[in-house]
N, C-alpha and C positions, 0 to 999 in steps of 0.2 A: 292189507299187507301182513303176511304171516312171518316175516323175517326181521323182527325188531332189532336183533343184534347186528345184522348187516346194515339196516337203515340208519341206526343210531350213530354210526361212525361216518356218515356222509357229512359234507360241509353244511348242507342245508339243515340237517338235524342239529348239529352242534351250534349253528347260529341261532336257531329257534330256541333251543334250550337255554342258551346264554341270555337271550332276550327275555325269556320268562323269568329267569333268576333275577335279572336286573329290575324288571318291572315289579316283582314281588318284594324285593329287598328295599327299593326306593319308594314304593307305594305311589307309582306314577301311572299315567296313561301311556301305553306303548302300542305300536302297530307292527304286525308281522305280515308281510305280503309275499305271495308266491302263486304261480299259475296253478289251476286245478290239477290234482294228481301228483303234486310234488311233495306231499308229506306233512302239510300243516296240521291236519287233524291227528295224524299219527304222533306228532310231537306232543300235542296236548294230552293225548291218551297215555303216552309214555311218562310224561311228567306226573299225571294224576296217579298212575300205578305206583310210581316211585315215592311220591310225596303226599298223596291224597289222604292217607291215614293219619299223617301228622299235621298237615296244614288244611284246616277247614277252608273250603272254597266253593265257588259257584261256577258251573259250566252250562252255557246255553248255546245250542246250535240254532242259528237263525234260519228262517226260510221266508218265503214271500208273504206269509201270514203273520210274521212276528212284528206286531205293532206295540206301542207303549203298554197297553194293558197286559198282554202275556208276559212282558218283561217284568212288570211290577208283581204279577202273580208268582212268577218263578222266584223272584227275590224274597217275597213274603214267605214262601214255602221253605226255602233254605235257611233263612234267618230265624225261622221259628217265631214269627210275630203275627199278630192279627191284622187283617186288612182294615183300612179306615172306612168311613162312610162314603167316601168318594175317592177318585184317583189322586187328587191333591193331598188329601189327608194320608192316604196310603204311602205316597211318595215321602211325606214328612217323617212318617214312622220308620221307613227304610233308611232314610238319611241319619236318623238318630241311632238306629241299630248299627249302621256301618261306622259311625263316629265312635261308638263304644267298642266295636270290634271290626276293624278295617280289613276284612278278609278279601282274598283275591277273587276277581270275577273274570272269567274267560268267555269271550264271544267268538264262536267259529262261524264262518260264512258271513262275516260282518257286512260284506258288500251287498247283501240282500236286504239290509235294514233300510228303512225310509229316513229321510232327513229328520222327521219328527222323532223317531226312535233314537237316532244318534244324539239329537239335542237333549232328549230326556236323560241319557247317560251322562252327558256333559254337565247338565244342571245338577244331577245327583252328586257327581264328583265335586263340583264347585261348593255345594252346600256342606258336604262332609268336610271338605278342607276348611271351610269357615267355622264349622262347629268345633273342629279340632284346633283352631287358631293356627293353621299352617300357612295362611296367606297365599294359597294357590301353589305352593311348592310341592306339596304332597297331600294325599287324602286317603285313598285305598288303591291297591293294585288293580288296574283295568287293562286287560290284554285283548286287543282287537285283531283277530286273524281274518284275512280275506284275500280274494283274488286281486289282480292288478287294478281292476276298475275301482277298488276302494281308494287307491291313491288319487285318482281323478275326482272321485266324489268329495274327498276332503279338501280339494282346491276350490269348491263352490263358495261363493260369497256368503251364503246363508249357513255355512258350517265353519266360518272363520274362527269363531270363539272356541270350537272344539279343536281346530287345527293348531291354535296357539297354545293349547294345553297338552299337546302330544310331545313328550320329552324323549321318546326313543322310537326310531323307525328302522326296521330290518327288511331288506329285500332278499329273499332266499334264492340261492343259485339252483339251477337245474342240475341233473346228474352229469358228472364228468365222465370221460371215456372209461377210465379205470374203475370208477364207481359202478358204471353200468356193467362192465365185465364181471365184477365181483358179485353183483346182485344176480346176474343171470346164472353164474356157476353155482351160487348158493341155492337159489330157488328151483332151478332146473338142472341138477347135476348130471342127469342122463343125456343131456343135449349139449352140443358144442356150437359155437358161433365162429365162423371163419374170420380171421383177422381183417381181411379186406371187406368183410360185411359189417364189421362192428361200427365203423364211422357212419355208414348208411343207416344202421339200426338206431344210432344216437340221434341222427337228424330226423328220422321217421317218427321217433317217439317224443321228440321235443324235449328229451331229458326228463320225462315225466314217468313216475312209477305207474300211474294209471294207464298210460298208453303202452308202456312196456308189457304190462299184464295182458292188455287187449291184443297186442301184436303176437305175443307168445301163445295165446290161446289158439290162434289160427296157425302160426308158423310151426308149432310142434306137431300139429296134425299133418301138415304138408311134409315136414322133415322126417317124419316116421318112415316115409318111403325112400328116404335118401340117407340111410345110415345115421339118422338123428343128428345130422349136421345142418345148421342153418347157413345158407349161402346167399349171395346177392340175388340169385334166381329165386330162392325161397321168399325173400323179402318182396321181390317184384310181384310174385304171385299173391302174397299176403295182401297187398294193396287192394286187390280186386274184391276182397271180402270185408273191408272195413271202410266206414264213412268218416270223413274228417281228417284224414292223414294229409300231410303237406304234399303239394303237387310235385311231380318229378321235374327236375331241371332239364 
């Protein structure tokens, strides 16, 4: 997304940034949830650009290979400490370092983590809280960003201890109609969208920046033959070129 000034004024961005501020200020575990393509990663990037030079922090983007060991390695690197002889010793050194300097840790794509990895984060947070004599009320800022399936994961019985330590949850809204209109006019100023097509465009994109970009990649090519105006007919033709769009009613 190359229009941070437009994006940052959306309801989703404001909620995400307010969530980060609270998590950082209160040194708690917080969860921010939104469907893919709705700007979670952009919010983290914006916060890091704005505050990263002044607030030392850790950012980790999870993937299907992010197990406890890569997490420990990433924390060791950012904290500037030496690894222990084994994972348990390394974990203890990380906890001591975070207790001395409780810097914020951001996890993106948290829904890709395993239960074991999530329990590792919970255990580190608990131990830091104990070392700081905070009695579980605070430890260090831990922001977990993820897709909606993260909320279902956290309801698992084997993650109950983590669930009970989450003191802030935000579910980000998708794009509203006028937010979509502004985004389209900012990123594609040479194209217009007919009013009667805007509602269909919103439904087609699921209110996701990612889907808006994909749709416009095709629609602008089709609309170039029609005075650069995107109509209902343009959107209907666009469906044929993309996989995963909602079914027509």
